[in-house]
N, CA, C and O of each residue as an XYZ file, in Angstrom:
892
protein
N     -55.222     74.867    -74.712
C     -53.764     74.969    -74.799
C     -53.241     73.807    -75.635
O     -53.365     72.647    -75.241
N     -52.662     74.116    -76.775
C     -52.101     73.070    -77.622
C     -50.716     72.681    -77.111
O     -50.156     73.343    -76.237
N     -50.177     71.606    -77.664
C     -48.858     71.140    -77.223
C     -48.256     70.232    -78.281
O     -48.972     69.617    -79.071
N     -46.929     70.154    -78.288
C     -46.209     69.168    -79.087
C     -45.896     67.993    -78.177
O     -45.465     68.185    -77.040
N     -46.107     66.788    -78.661
C     -45.883     65.597    -77.845
C     -44.990     64.620    -78.583
O     -45.159     64.405    -79.783
N     -44.045     64.028    -77.878
C     -43.157     63.008    -78.427
C     -43.229     61.772    -77.536
O     -43.039     61.853    -76.322
N     -43.507     60.626    -78.159
C     -43.724     59.393    -77.402
C     -42.534     58.450    -77.522
O     -41.880     58.411    -78.564
N     -42.248     57.692    -76.474
C     -41.200     56.675    -76.567
C     -41.611     55.582    -77.547
O     -42.800     55.327    -77.740
N     -40.629     54.943    -78.160
C     -40.926     53.969    -79.210
C     -41.565     52.690    -78.678
O     -42.311     52.029    -79.400
N     -41.286     52.338    -77.443
C     -41.882     51.114    -76.920
C     -42.282     51.301    -75.462
O     -41.582     51.942    -74.678
N     -43.428     50.723    -75.127
C     -43.889     50.779    -73.749
C     -44.275     52.173    -73.303
O     -44.555     53.054    -74.116
N     -44.284     52.350    -72.014
C     -44.571     53.647    -71.421
C     -43.279     54.327    -71.010
O     -42.225     53.699    -70.905
N     -43.388     55.618    -70.782
C     -42.236     56.355    -70.295
C     -42.629     57.287    -69.174
O     -43.766     57.754    -69.109
N     -41.683     57.556    -68.291
C     -41.905     58.610    -67.307
C     -42.068     59.928    -68.062
O     -41.492     60.098    -69.137
N     -42.839     60.855    -67.518
C     -43.188     62.067    -68.235
C     -42.254     63.235    -67.987
O     -41.684     63.373    -66.904
N     -42.104     64.070    -68.994
C     -41.376     65.332    -68.864
C     -42.161     66.421    -69.595
O     -42.485     66.279    -70.775
N     -42.463     67.502    -68.889
C     -43.053     68.680    -69.518
C     -41.905     69.628    -69.857
O     -41.204     70.111    -68.967
N     -41.722     69.887    -71.141
C     -40.664     70.772    -71.625
C     -41.219     72.191    -71.698
O     -42.275     72.425    -72.285
N     -40.504     73.129    -71.100
C     -40.994     74.505    -70.974
C     -40.204     75.422    -71.898
O     -38.978     75.501    -71.824
N     -40.923     76.101    -72.758
C     -40.367     76.878    -73.856
C     -39.559     78.089    -73.432
O     -39.685     78.595    -72.317
N     -38.714     78.541    -74.370
C     -38.098     79.851    -74.267
C     -39.141     80.898    -74.684
O     -40.326     80.588    -74.806
N     -38.696     82.116    -74.896
C     -39.639     83.172    -75.307
C     -39.990     83.076    -76.791
O     -40.658     83.959    -77.330
N     -39.542     82.006    -77.452
C     -39.773     81.856    -78.889
C     -40.911     80.891    -79.208
O     -41.122     80.552    -80.373
N     -41.639     80.447    -78.201
C     -42.760     79.555    -78.429
C     -42.331     78.117    -78.624
O     -41.183     77.758    -78.362
N     -43.268     77.291    -79.090
C     -42.984     75.867    -79.321
C     -42.398     75.759    -80.728
O     -43.095     75.424    -81.686
N     -41.111     76.051    -80.828
C     -40.449     76.069    -82.126
C     -39.626     74.794    -82.334
O     -39.729     73.842    -81.559
N     -38.819     74.790    -83.377
C     -38.049     73.590    -83.714
C     -37.136     73.148    -82.576
O     -36.982     71.952    -82.325
N     -36.537     74.104    -81.894
C     -35.638     73.785    -80.792
C     -36.365     73.029    -79.677
O     -35.830     72.065    -79.129
N     -37.575     73.464    -79.344
C     -38.338     72.797    -78.287
C     -38.832     71.428    -78.745
O     -38.883     70.486    -77.954
N     -39.193     71.320    -80.013
C     -39.608     70.003    -80.526
C     -38.441     69.017    -80.491
O     -38.617     67.842    -80.170
N     -37.246     69.513    -80.825
C     -36.070     68.653    -80.772
C     -35.779     68.202    -79.341
O     -35.364     67.064    -79.120
N     -35.993     69.080    -78.383
C     -35.798     68.706    -76.979
C     -36.747     67.583    -76.594
O     -36.352     66.645    -75.902
N     -37.999     67.674    -77.040
C     -38.971     66.612    -76.764
C     -38.566     65.311    -77.455
O     -38.632     64.236    -76.858
N     -38.151     65.417    -78.711
C     -37.761     64.226    -79.462
C     -36.558     63.538    -78.817
O     -36.495     62.310    -78.759
N     -35.615     64.331    -78.338
C     -34.439     63.783    -77.658
C     -34.851     63.001    -76.417
O     -34.361     61.897    -76.181
N     -35.744     63.574    -75.634
C     -36.211     62.885    -74.425
C     -36.972     61.613    -74.782
O     -36.818     60.589    -74.116
N     -37.791     61.673    -75.827
C     -38.536     60.489    -76.248
C     -37.592     59.390    -76.716
O     -37.859     58.207    -76.502
N     -36.489     59.774    -77.354
C     -35.514     58.783    -77.804
C     -34.824     58.107    -76.625
O     -34.226     57.042    -76.777
N     -34.907     58.716    -75.468
C     -34.353     58.136    -74.237
C     -35.456     57.529    -73.370
O     -35.273     57.296    -72.175
N     -36.584     57.284    -73.990
C     -37.701     56.547    -73.389
C     -38.503     57.363    -72.379
O     -39.094     56.798    -71.458
N     -38.530     58.673    -72.541
C     -39.444     59.521    -71.784
C     -40.638     59.876    -72.669
O     -40.538     59.878    -73.896
N     -41.755     60.172    -72.035
C     -42.920     60.711    -72.735
C     -42.898     62.213    -72.516
O     -43.075     62.683    -71.392
N     -42.678     62.975    -73.594
C     -42.422     64.407    -73.457
C     -43.520     65.238    -74.109
O     -44.071     64.869    -75.146
N     -43.820     66.361    -73.479
C     -44.835     67.273    -74.001
C     -44.349     68.706    -73.798
O     -43.813     69.053    -72.746
N     -44.549     69.534    -74.833
C     -44.186     70.952    -74.743
C     -45.429     71.796    -74.979
O     -45.816     72.004    -76.129
N     -46.065     72.287    -73.918
C     -47.300     73.071    -74.083
C     -47.030     74.485    -74.587
O     -45.967     75.053    -74.340
N     -47.994     75.033    -75.284
C     -47.920     76.396    -75.799
C     -48.236     77.373    -74.670
O     -49.400     77.668    -74.398
N     -47.191     77.869    -74.022
C     -47.395     78.721    -72.847
C     -47.786     80.150    -73.205
O     -48.136     80.929    -72.319
N     -47.734     80.504    -74.466
C     -48.192     81.821    -74.917
C     -49.666     81.824    -75.321
O     -50.169     82.840    -75.802
N     -50.362     80.709    -75.134
C     -51.696     80.565    -75.726
C     -52.684     81.629    -75.255
O     -53.598     81.985    -75.999
N     -52.523     82.134    -74.059
C     -53.469     83.144    -73.556
C     -53.295     84.487    -74.275
O     -54.246     85.260    -74.387
N     -52.097     84.759    -74.753
C     -51.829     86.023    -75.447
C     -51.913     85.864    -76.955
O     -52.539     86.676    -77.636
N     -51.283     84.816    -77.476
C     -51.256     84.587    -78.926
C     -50.942     83.114    -79.184
O     -49.777     82.719    -79.144
N     -51.945     82.313    -79.444
C     -51.713     80.875    -79.648
C     -50.879     80.596    -80.893
O     -50.935     81.323    -81.886
N     -50.102     79.515    -80.804
C     -49.392     79.025    -81.975
C     -48.161     79.804    -82.378
O     -47.714     79.690    -83.520
N     -47.602     80.585    -81.486
C     -46.414     81.372    -81.812
C     -45.206     80.446    -81.986
O     -44.970     79.546    -81.180
N     -44.454     80.692    -83.055
C     -43.231     79.936    -83.316
C     -42.222     80.897    -83.908
O     -42.294     81.222    -85.094
N     -41.269     81.361    -83.085
C     -40.351     82.418    -83.486
C     -38.934     81.900    -83.682
O     -38.553     80.842    -83.181
N     -38.159     82.699    -84.440
C     -36.740     82.437    -84.606
C     -35.960     83.304    -83.624
O     -36.496     84.253    -83.052
N     -34.693     82.964    -83.438
C     -33.849     83.717    -82.510
C     -33.786     85.195    -82.889
O     -33.666     86.055    -82.017
N     -33.866     85.489    -84.178
C     -33.801     86.871    -84.651
C     -35.040     87.683    -84.263
O     -35.040     88.910    -84.362
N     -36.097     86.990    -83.822
C     -37.340     87.667    -83.435
C     -37.405     87.865    -81.919
O     -38.467     87.764    -81.305
N     -36.265     88.144    -81.347
C     -36.154     88.281    -79.888
C     -37.098     89.341    -79.334
O     -37.753     89.117    -78.316
N     -37.172     90.481    -79.991
C     -37.994     91.579    -79.472
C     -39.468     91.183    -79.396
O     -40.159     91.525    -78.436
N     -39.941     90.467    -80.401
C     -41.337     90.026    -80.375
C     -41.551     89.007    -79.256
O     -42.564     89.045    -78.557
N     -40.600     88.106    -79.093
C     -40.709     87.130    -78.021
C     -40.702     87.785    -76.654
O     -41.463     87.396    -75.767
N     -39.848     88.773    -76.484
C     -39.783     89.482    -75.202
C     -41.080     90.236    -74.924
O     -41.537     90.303    -73.783
N     -41.667     90.800    -75.975
C     -42.941     91.509    -75.808
C     -44.053     90.545    -75.400
O     -44.875     90.874    -74.545
N     -44.084     89.371    -75.999
C     -45.080     88.365    -75.632
C     -44.877     87.882    -74.206
O     -45.833     87.721    -73.446
N     -43.617     87.653    -73.855
C     -43.324     87.212    -72.489
C     -43.804     88.250    -71.464
O     -44.261     87.903    -70.375
N     -43.690     89.527    -71.839
C     -44.118     90.600    -70.952
C     -45.614     90.624    -70.701
O     -46.074     91.210    -69.721
N     -46.373     89.992    -71.578
C     -47.831     89.941    -71.408
C     -48.275     88.800    -70.489
O     -49.446     88.723    -70.118
N     -47.350     87.922    -70.124
C     -47.729     86.717    -69.393
C     -47.621     86.905    -67.885
O     -46.708     87.567    -67.393
N     -48.558     86.319    -67.166
C     -48.514     86.258    -65.707
C     -47.868     84.933    -65.317
O     -48.428     83.868    -65.575
N     -46.700     84.995    -64.702
C     -45.936     83.774    -64.453
C     -46.674     82.781    -63.546
O     -46.568     81.570    -63.741
N     -47.407     83.280    -62.574
C     -48.160     82.370    -61.703
C     -49.244     81.646    -62.502
O     -49.464     80.448    -62.325
N     -49.916     82.391    -63.383
C     -50.950     81.776    -64.221
C     -50.328     80.757    -65.173
O     -50.905     79.701    -65.432
N     -49.143     81.087    -65.691
C     -48.456     80.165    -66.596
C     -48.066     78.886    -65.863
O     -48.192     77.796    -66.421
N     -47.596     79.000    -64.622
C     -47.242     77.768    -63.898
C     -48.492     76.959    -63.553
O     -48.417     75.738    -63.423
N     -49.625     77.614    -63.406
C     -50.875     76.858    -63.251
C     -51.177     76.067    -64.529
O     -51.649     74.932    -64.466
N     -50.900     76.676    -65.688
C     -51.061     75.958    -66.950
C     -50.089     74.778    -67.025
O     -50.447     73.705    -67.510
N     -48.873     74.977    -66.549
C     -47.888     73.893    -66.521
C     -48.372     72.757    -65.629
O     -48.214     71.583    -65.964
N     -48.962     73.114    -64.494
C     -49.518     72.091    -63.605
C     -50.623     71.299    -64.307
O     -50.756     70.093    -64.097
N     -51.414     71.979    -65.140
C     -52.447     71.284    -65.910
C     -51.815     70.325    -66.913
O     -52.311     69.217    -67.116
N     -50.713     70.753    -67.542
C     -50.008     69.879    -68.479
C     -49.421     68.675    -67.748
O     -49.441     67.563    -68.275
N     -48.902     68.882    -66.547
C     -48.393     67.775    -65.742
C     -49.499     66.780    -65.416
O     -49.301     65.568    -65.497
N     -50.649     67.297    -65.052
C     -51.783     66.436    -64.719
C     -52.238     65.640    -65.942
O     -52.540     64.451    -65.840
N     -52.284     66.305    -67.101
C     -52.634     65.634    -68.349
C     -51.662     64.491    -68.626
O     -52.070     63.388    -68.989
N     -50.370     64.769    -68.449
C     -49.352     63.771    -68.760
C     -49.407     62.598    -67.782
O     -49.258     61.442    -68.180
N     -49.620     62.898    -66.517
C     -49.706     61.814    -65.518
C     -50.815     60.816    -65.855
O     -50.698     59.628    -65.555
N     -51.887     61.301    -66.477
C     -53.031     60.447    -66.792
C     -52.958     59.828    -68.188
O     -53.793     59.001    -68.556
N     -51.944     60.240    -68.963
C     -51.854     59.760    -70.341
C     -51.434     58.282    -70.367
O     -50.572     57.880    -69.586
N     -52.021     57.479    -71.243
C     -51.691     56.048    -71.269
C     -50.235     55.741    -71.611
O     -49.759     54.642    -71.327
N     -49.517     56.693    -72.216
C     -48.108     56.473    -72.535
C     -47.174     56.939    -71.421
O     -45.953     56.889    -71.573
N     -47.738     57.387    -70.312
C     -46.926     57.869    -69.187
C     -47.097     56.949    -67.992
O     -48.206     56.517    -67.678
N     -45.997     56.657    -67.335
C     -46.040     55.764    -66.169
C     -46.559     56.446    -64.909
O     -46.855     55.775    -63.921
N     -46.674     57.770    -64.935
C     -47.262     58.470    -63.789
C     -46.392     59.543    -63.186
O     -46.902     60.581    -62.765
N     -45.073     59.322    -63.132
C     -44.173     60.341    -62.605
C     -43.864     61.361    -63.694
O     -43.704     61.004    -64.861
N     -43.781     62.634    -63.304
C     -43.587     63.702    -64.289
C     -42.621     64.753    -63.745
O     -42.794     65.263    -62.638
N     -41.613     65.063    -64.538
C     -40.713     66.162    -64.230
C     -40.905     67.301    -65.203
O     -41.658     67.171    -66.168
N     -40.231     68.421    -64.965
C     -40.271     69.560    -65.882
C     -38.844     69.967    -66.226
O     -37.950     69.927    -65.380
N     -38.647     70.361    -67.485
C     -37.352     70.843    -67.960
C     -37.600     72.113    -68.753
O     -38.355     72.095    -69.725
N     -36.973     73.222    -68.352
C     -37.230     74.478    -69.030
C     -35.966     75.210    -69.442
O     -34.891     74.995    -68.882
N     -36.116     76.079    -70.434
C     -34.993     76.809    -71.025
C     -35.287     78.308    -70.996
O     -36.367     78.737    -71.403
N     -34.331     79.105    -70.517
C     -34.458     80.570    -70.479
C     -35.685     80.963    -69.640
O     -35.691     80.721    -68.433
N     -36.704     81.550    -70.235
C     -37.949     81.820    -69.481
C     -38.467     80.518    -68.887
O     -38.894     80.481    -67.733
N     -38.428     79.462    -69.671
C     -38.863     78.166    -69.180
C     -38.009     77.639    -68.035
O     -38.495     76.878    -67.199
N     -36.730     78.042    -67.991
C     -35.876     77.641    -66.877
C     -36.350     78.257    -65.574
O     -36.358     77.605    -64.530
N     -36.746     79.529    -65.648
C     -37.323     80.169    -64.467
C     -38.659     79.522    -64.112
O     -38.954     79.303    -62.937
N     -39.468     79.216    -65.133
C     -40.765     78.590    -64.890
C     -40.610     77.201    -64.270
O     -41.451     76.783    -63.475
N     -39.546     76.488    -64.625
C     -39.299     75.183    -64.006
C     -39.097     75.342    -62.497
O     -39.648     74.585    -61.698
N     -38.295     76.340    -62.129
C     -38.104     76.634    -60.702
C     -39.419     77.047    -60.052
O     -39.763     76.564    -58.973
N     -40.155     77.946    -60.714
C     -41.407     78.441    -60.136
C     -42.426     77.307    -59.993
O     -43.186     77.272    -59.026
N     -42.439     76.392    -60.945
C     -43.320     75.226    -60.834
C     -42.921     74.359    -59.646
O     -43.777     73.801    -58.960
N     -41.626     74.250    -59.409
C     -41.130     73.426    -58.309
C     -41.466     74.002    -56.943
O     -41.548     73.262    -55.963
N     -41.664     75.330    -56.865
C     -42.002     75.940    -55.572
C     -43.500     76.224    -55.436
O     -43.971     76.546    -54.345
N     -44.252     76.107    -56.542
C     -45.691     76.364    -56.485
C     -46.532     75.096    -56.662
O     -47.667     75.023    -56.191
N     -45.967     74.112    -57.340
C     -46.693     72.870    -57.597
C     -45.805     71.691    -57.185
O     -44.856     71.879    -56.424
N     -46.088     70.517    -57.658
C     -45.354     69.351    -57.165
C     -44.924     68.416    -58.304
O     -45.412     67.289    -58.393
N     -44.017     68.873    -59.170
C     -43.422     67.936    -60.117
C     -42.525     66.960    -59.350
O     -42.165     67.213    -58.200
N     -42.174     65.868    -59.979
C     -41.280     64.919    -59.313
C     -39.830     65.380    -59.369
O     -39.003     64.936    -58.573
N     -39.523     66.257    -60.298
C     -38.193     66.862    -60.398
C     -38.299     68.054    -61.337
O     -39.228     68.141    -62.140
N     -37.335     68.978    -61.231
C     -37.339     70.164    -62.090
C     -35.920     70.488    -62.527
O     -34.976     70.403    -61.741
N     -35.786     70.865    -63.810
C     -34.491     71.235    -64.375
C     -34.636     72.575    -65.083
O     -35.566     72.774    -65.863
N     -33.712     73.492    -64.809
C     -33.730     74.787    -65.473
C     -32.406     75.076    -66.170
O     -31.345     75.051    -65.547
N     -32.480     75.350    -67.462
C     -31.309     75.788    -68.209
C     -31.327     77.310    -68.257
O     -32.290     77.913    -68.729
N     -30.259     77.924    -67.766
C     -30.059     79.385    -67.772
C     -31.363     80.146    -67.546
O     -31.747     81.007    -68.338
N     -32.030     79.807    -66.447
C     -33.300     80.440    -66.105
C     -33.133     81.916    -65.779
O     -32.310     82.286    -64.942
N     -33.912     82.748    -66.438
C     -33.814     84.197    -66.248
C     -34.874     84.659    -65.255
O     -36.070     84.525    -65.514
N     -34.443     85.197    -64.130
C     -35.373     85.755    -63.158
C     -35.562     84.933    -61.901
O     -36.334     85.320    -61.023
N     -34.874     83.806    -61.794
C     -35.006     82.983    -60.586
C     -34.585     83.773    -59.346
O     -35.182     83.634    -58.278
N     -33.559     84.596    -59.500
C     -33.054     85.370    -58.361
C     -34.092     86.341    -57.816
O     -34.001     86.765    -56.664
N     -35.079     86.695    -58.635
C     -36.137     87.598    -58.174
C     -37.270     86.876    -57.456
O     -38.199     87.506    -56.951
N     -37.186     85.548    -57.415
C     -38.254     84.757    -56.805
C     -37.727     83.827    -55.713
O     -38.370     82.837    -55.366
N     -36.566     84.152    -55.182
C     -35.983     83.293    -54.155
C     -36.675     83.426    -52.809
O     -36.379     82.676    -51.878
N     -37.607     84.387    -52.700
C     -38.402     84.449    -51.479
C     -39.314     83.222    -51.359
O     -39.849     82.936    -50.287
N     -39.483     82.503    -52.474
C     -40.305     81.294    -52.483
C     -39.475     80.032    -52.281
O     -40.012     78.924    -52.306
N     -38.182     80.192    -52.082
C     -37.276     79.041    -52.053
C     -37.673     77.991    -51.026
O     -37.500     76.792    -51.249
N     -38.202     78.446    -49.910
C     -38.566     77.513    -48.832
C     -39.677     76.568    -49.238
O     -39.887     75.545    -48.587
N     -40.391     76.894    -50.303
C     -41.516     76.060    -50.743
C     -41.116     74.989    -51.745
O     -41.985     74.320    -52.302
N     -39.829     74.811    -51.986
C     -39.377     73.815    -52.955
C     -39.935     72.435    -52.599
O     -39.834     71.977    -51.460
N     -40.527     71.785    -53.612
C     -41.244     70.522    -53.357
C     -40.561     69.301    -53.950
O     -41.052     68.185    -53.781
N     -39.419     69.485    -54.653
C     -38.830     68.357    -55.371
C     -37.348     68.598    -55.619
O     -36.862     69.706    -55.389
N     -36.620     67.588    -56.084
C     -35.230     67.803    -56.494
C     -35.144     68.817    -57.635
O     -35.996     68.841    -58.523
N     -34.106     69.654    -57.598
C     -33.961     70.759    -58.550
C     -32.542     70.780    -59.097
O     -31.574     70.749    -58.337
N     -32.423     70.833    -60.426
C     -31.131     70.931    -61.108
C     -31.128     72.192    -61.952
O     -32.045     72.415    -62.743
N     -30.089     73.028    -61.789
C     -30.007     74.285    -62.531
C     -28.665     74.389    -63.249
O     -27.613     74.105    -62.677
N     -28.726     74.805    -64.520
C     -27.534     75.012    -65.343
C     -27.359     76.513    -65.594
O     -28.304     77.192    -65.995
N     -26.141     77.030    -65.357
C     -25.860     78.445    -65.586
C     -24.623     78.618    -66.465
O     -23.687     77.821    -66.404
N     -24.634     79.670    -67.281
C     -23.522     79.985    -68.173
C     -22.710     81.146    -67.613
O     -23.264     82.152    -67.168
N     -21.395     80.991    -67.643
C     -20.512     82.008    -67.068
C     -20.673     83.366    -67.750
O     -20.580     84.403    -67.093
N     -20.912     83.366    -69.055
C     -20.977     84.622    -69.806
C     -22.416     85.052    -70.103
O     -22.657     85.810    -71.041
N     -23.348     84.577    -69.320
C     -24.767     84.879    -69.548
C     -25.078     86.312    -69.141
O     -24.920     86.685    -67.978
N     -25.524     87.116    -70.111
C     -25.843     88.507    -69.813
C     -27.197     88.668    -69.126
O     -27.509     89.742    -68.611
N     -28.009     87.595    -69.117
C     -29.327     87.654    -68.496
C     -29.374     86.978    -67.125
O     -30.230     87.295    -66.299
N     -28.464     86.059    -66.894
C     -28.393     85.361    -65.599
C     -26.916     85.167    -65.285
O     -26.325     84.135    -65.603
N     -26.345     86.165    -64.663
C     -24.897     86.238    -64.455
C     -24.420     85.252    -63.393
O     -25.240     84.648    -62.701
N     -23.093     85.079    -63.255
C     -22.555     84.237    -62.195
C     -23.002     84.681    -60.796
O     -23.073     83.866    -59.875
N     -23.299     85.958    -60.644
C     -23.809     86.433    -59.351
C     -25.164     85.802    -59.031
O     -25.473     85.533    -57.871
N     -25.970     85.569    -60.072
C     -27.260     84.909    -59.882
C     -27.043     83.472    -59.420
O     -27.684     83.008    -58.477
N     -26.139     82.778    -60.091
C     -25.815     81.402    -59.706
C     -25.349     81.340    -58.257
O     -25.758     80.460    -57.500
N     -24.491     82.282    -57.882
C     -23.980     82.311    -56.506
C     -25.101     82.563    -55.503
O     -25.114     81.985    -54.416
N     -26.036     83.426    -55.875
C     -27.164     83.733    -54.988
C     -28.049     82.506    -54.781
O     -28.513     82.241    -53.672
N     -28.274     81.762    -55.864
C     -29.075     80.536    -55.753
C     -28.359     79.524    -54.877
O     -28.974     78.901    -54.012
N     -27.057     79.358    -55.097
C     -26.279     78.415    -54.276
C     -26.359     78.789    -52.799
O     -26.550     77.926    -51.943
N     -26.212     80.066    -52.508
C     -26.244     80.510    -51.114
C     -27.611     80.264    -50.490
O     -27.715     79.876    -49.327
N     -28.667     80.497    -51.284
C     -30.026     80.301    -50.777
C     -30.275     78.845    -50.411
O     -30.924     78.552    -49.407
N     -29.760     77.945    -51.222
C     -30.026     76.520    -51.013
C     -28.832     75.773    -50.403
O     -28.743     74.550    -50.504
N     -27.933     76.505    -49.782
C     -26.773     75.883    -49.162
C     -27.223     74.832    -48.137
O     -28.012     75.119    -47.236
N     -26.709     73.628    -48.297
C     -27.060     72.560    -47.367
C     -28.287     71.765    -47.763
O     -28.592     70.752    -47.134
N     -29.012     72.210    -48.815
C     -30.188     71.467    -49.280
C     -29.730     70.469    -50.341
O     -29.401     70.859    -51.461
N     -29.709     69.203    -49.996
C     -29.164     68.174    -50.883
C     -30.061     67.902    -52.087
O     -29.664     67.176    -52.998
N     -31.253     68.467    -52.104
C     -32.128     68.296    -53.263
C     -31.708     69.164    -54.433
O     -32.131     68.923    -55.563
N     -30.878     70.175    -54.182
C     -30.564     71.183    -55.189
C     -29.135     71.022    -55.705
O     -28.184     70.953    -54.926
N     -29.000     70.963    -57.031
C     -27.698     70.883    -57.687
C     -27.592     72.023    -58.684
O     -28.497     72.240    -59.489
N     -26.483     72.752    -58.629
C     -26.258     73.875    -59.545
C     -24.928     73.662    -60.256
O     -23.898     73.448    -59.617
N     -24.959     73.722    -61.588
C     -23.750     73.611    -62.392
C     -23.489     74.918    -63.122
O     -24.412     75.555    -63.630
N     -22.212     75.311    -63.168
C     -21.799     76.472    -63.935
C     -20.945     76.009    -65.114
O     -20.126     75.101    -64.979
N     -21.145     76.641    -66.267
C     -20.442     76.255    -67.483
C     -19.548     77.405    -67.924
O     -20.051     78.440    -68.362
N     -18.216     77.243    -67.816
C     -17.289     78.337    -68.114
C     -17.213     78.655    -69.603
O     -17.336     77.777    -70.457
N     -17.007     79.925    -69.880
C     -16.721     80.424    -71.227
C     -17.846     80.187    -72.231
O     -17.597     80.127    -73.435
N     -19.076     80.053    -71.748
C     -20.213     79.946    -72.665
C     -21.258     80.990    -72.288
O     -21.299     81.475    -71.158
N     -22.101     81.322    -73.264
C     -23.096     82.358    -73.062
C     -24.495     81.805    -72.899
O     -24.708     80.593    -72.873
N     -25.444     82.719    -72.790
C     -26.852     82.359    -72.637
C     -27.304     81.494    -73.815
O     -26.897     81.714    -74.956
N     -28.146     80.514    -73.520
C     -28.703     79.623    -74.545
C     -27.629     78.766    -75.207
O     -27.726     78.455    -76.394
N     -26.609     78.385    -74.445
C     -25.536     77.562    -74.997
C     -26.021     76.177    -75.434
O     -25.330     75.491    -76.188
N     -27.206     75.759    -74.965
C     -27.726     74.436    -75.314
C     -28.754     74.477    -76.434
O     -29.376     73.456    -76.729
N     -28.949     75.637    -77.071
C     -29.919     75.753    -78.156
C     -29.235     75.439    -79.484
O     -28.438     76.247    -79.961
N     -29.525     74.283    -80.098
C     -28.880     73.922    -81.363
C     -29.107     74.989    -82.433
O     -30.236     75.422    -82.663
N     -28.030     75.401    -83.075
C     -28.134     76.396    -84.125
C     -28.169     77.824    -83.642
O     -28.168     78.749    -84.455
N     -28.200     78.030    -82.332
C     -28.251     79.376    -81.778
C     -26.906     80.083    -81.844
O     -25.873     79.450    -82.062
N     -26.922     81.375    -81.659
C     -25.706     82.183    -81.758
C     -24.659     81.788    -80.726
O     -23.462     81.923    -80.978
N     -25.095     81.299    -79.565
C     -24.169     80.948    -78.495
C     -24.087     79.435    -78.269
O     -23.582     78.989    -77.239
N     -24.580     78.650    -79.225
C     -24.568     77.195    -79.058
C     -23.139     76.693    -78.874
O     -22.236     77.025    -79.641
N     -22.966     75.885    -77.837
C     -21.670     75.267    -77.560
C     -21.902     73.766    -77.407
O     -22.423     73.332    -76.380
N     -21.527     72.966    -78.402
C     -21.877     71.548    -78.376
C     -21.310     70.796    -77.175
O     -21.969     69.908    -76.634
N     -20.105     71.138    -76.757
C     -19.504     70.430    -75.619
C     -20.274     70.716    -74.337
O     -20.614     69.796    -73.594
N     -20.546     71.988    -74.079
C     -21.292     72.350    -72.870
C     -22.725     71.837    -72.946
O     -23.287     71.395    -71.944
N     -23.315     71.897    -74.146
C     -24.689     71.415    -74.318
C     -24.776     69.921    -74.045
O     -25.682     69.467    -73.347
N     -23.836     69.157    -74.592
C     -23.836     67.707    -74.357
C     -23.670     67.396    -72.877
O     -24.350     66.520    -72.344
N     -22.775     68.106    -72.217
C     -22.546     67.863    -70.796
C     -23.809     68.173    -69.993
O     -24.208     67.392    -69.129
N     -24.430     69.306    -70.279
C     -25.656     69.681    -69.563
C     -26.770     68.682    -69.841
O     -27.508     68.303    -68.932
N     -26.896     68.255    -71.096
C     -27.962     67.311    -71.437
C     -27.740     65.952    -70.772
O     -28.697     65.328    -70.315
N     -26.498     65.489    -70.711
C     -26.227     64.210    -70.054
C     -26.487     64.303    -68.545
O     -27.001     63.365    -67.936
N     -26.130     65.426    -67.964
C     -26.421     65.621    -66.538
C     -27.930     65.657    -66.307
O     -28.430     65.126    -65.315
N     -28.649     66.292    -67.235
C     -30.108     66.348    -67.121
C     -30.710     64.952    -67.234
O     -31.574     64.577    -66.442
N     -30.251     64.186    -68.221
C     -30.765     62.823    -68.386
C     -30.522     61.979    -67.147
O     -31.421     61.283    -66.675
N     -29.304     62.043    -66.620
C     -28.975     61.273    -65.425
C     -29.883     61.665    -64.260
O     -30.369     60.808    -63.522
N     -30.103     62.963    -64.110
C     -30.957     63.488    -63.051
C     -32.396     63.001    -63.216
O     -33.031     62.584    -62.247
N     -32.908     63.055    -64.453
C     -34.286     62.627    -64.702
C     -34.450     61.124    -64.490
O     -35.463     60.676    -63.954
N     -33.463     60.359    -64.906
C     -33.530     58.905    -64.693
C     -33.595     58.592    -63.200
O     -34.377     57.747    -62.763
N     -32.767     59.280    -62.432
C     -32.740     59.018    -60.984
C     -33.977     59.553    -60.270
O     -34.562     58.864    -59.434
N     -34.372     60.771    -60.596
C     -35.407     61.440    -59.811
C     -36.822     61.227    -60.337
O     -37.777     61.257    -59.560
N     -36.972     61.011    -61.643
C     -38.311     60.842    -62.216
C     -38.601     59.365    -62.477
O     -39.581     58.825    -61.964
N     -37.751     58.711    -63.274
C     -37.949     57.269    -63.469
C     -37.800     56.542    -62.147
O     -38.572     55.632    -61.846
N     -36.813     56.937    -61.357
C     -36.601     56.297    -60.064
C     -37.749     56.479    -59.101
O     -37.903     55.712    -58.150
N     -38.566     57.508    -59.349
C     -39.718     57.781    -58.488
C     -40.924     56.948    -58.878
O     -41.864     56.797    -58.097
N     -40.896     56.391    -60.122
C     -42.021     55.582    -60.573
C     -42.183     54.330    -59.727
O     -41.202     53.671    -59.381
N     -43.392     54.017    -59.405
C     -43.648     52.830    -58.615
C     -43.988     51.621    -59.503
O     -44.112     50.496    -59.019
N     -44.133     51.878    -60.806
C     -44.512     50.795    -61.728
C     -43.325     49.943    -62.122
O     -43.468     48.764    -62.445
N     -42.130     50.563    -62.092
C     -40.949     49.845    -62.534
C     -40.803     49.833    -64.043
O     -39.853     49.248    -64.563
N     -41.716     50.462    -64.753
C     -41.656     50.485    -66.215
C     -40.687     51.552    -66.684
O     -40.669     52.657    -66.144
N     -39.888     51.234    -67.675
C     -38.932     52.193    -68.231
C     -39.116     52.233    -69.742
O     -38.416     52.975    -70.430
């Protein structure tokens, strides 16, 4: 399984595994890793399509091909691959040991699934598609969880957000944000629904969450 990796400029960084959309490890995912590295995280984006077709890098216009590839994947097997990437990162000399996951679209659902099947130090999902179909696993949540939802998302509607909130009502580990008047993939730079204001807000909330839950979990004190 290949991966794109972005390293912090100095010292070690807490780790983040970035989980792709259905478009593979493309420019958008590399930029997400670079952004995290610029904030002193050690970031890696593994090729989660490698079992079906390694090295896929699609554009937004190639949605149908991405959806077809996603349909070939077994989500449990993919989260096992994510767990392997987490283990790799924890042992990497540029990582302080704590590792979170951040995913987008399909990757947003995978971030949740990783949080209930494995043990990241924290998990973040942007407009995760299909989380509502896996809430029977909610009781197995192993870490703090942050989820971002778009009001106009045709793939993960406000009803999905409400269902997640109801499932985790009273669980202080779980934070859910809704973003009004924006659509699916509002945080994808250059995308059809990109909204810079909502994207910046979601990214700053994600950074704050990762600093508290992942860097704060490090026992080394290195930042």
